[in-house]
N, C-alpha and C positions, 0 to 999 in steps of 0.2 A: 812021324818026326819033322815035317816041314823045316828045308833049311834056306835062310834067308839069305843069298851074299851080298854084300854090299862092294864094289870096288870108286876110292875115291880119291884124293890126289891128298894129302896128309898133310895134318896145321887146320886140324877140328876138334875144339874144344876136347875137354872126355863128356862134361857136357852139353856141349852139338849130339858129341856120341851116343851120350842114352838119351831121348830126345826123342835121336832119327830108332832108334832100335827100338825103342815105348809102341814109339808110332806104328813104325813096318810092323809087330804085336798085333797092335792091339787092330789092324784092316785085317790083317789078317783071320781069327778067328774072327771076329760081324763074316769076313764073307765067305770064306770056311768051314767054324765049325766049331776048328779044333783047339781040345783046348792052350792056352798060353803058353804050359806050362811047357809046351812037346815045342814049344816052337825054337834056332838054335837062327843065332843073325849074329852076320862073320858079318869085319864091316875087319876091311885091306884095303889099310894105305899106301900109294903110289907116291912117290918121287912123279915130282914134272924129269926130270931126268931119262924113267923112266915111263914112261908111259909121248908119242906124242899120235898127233892127228895133222893128215894130209900130207905123213911126210918130213913134220917141224917137231920134235922134241921144245918142248912142252917148257924145257928152259930155259928155249935163244926165245920164242915166241916170249913166255913173259918172265922174264929173268927177273929175282929176288934186286 
């Protein structure tokens, strides 16, 4: 049961997340040979205020 975890900033559309899950699943099958039905893809969306790079919150670096 492979689990693919993706963390990204919130704001992607449902269609983008669907396409990402499909592409990652397809590549996992291609590379490892596991059944697609056994693959779990977990997408965690993070608010910019909860993500920092170089000690700076992305919400401060890239305000809306």
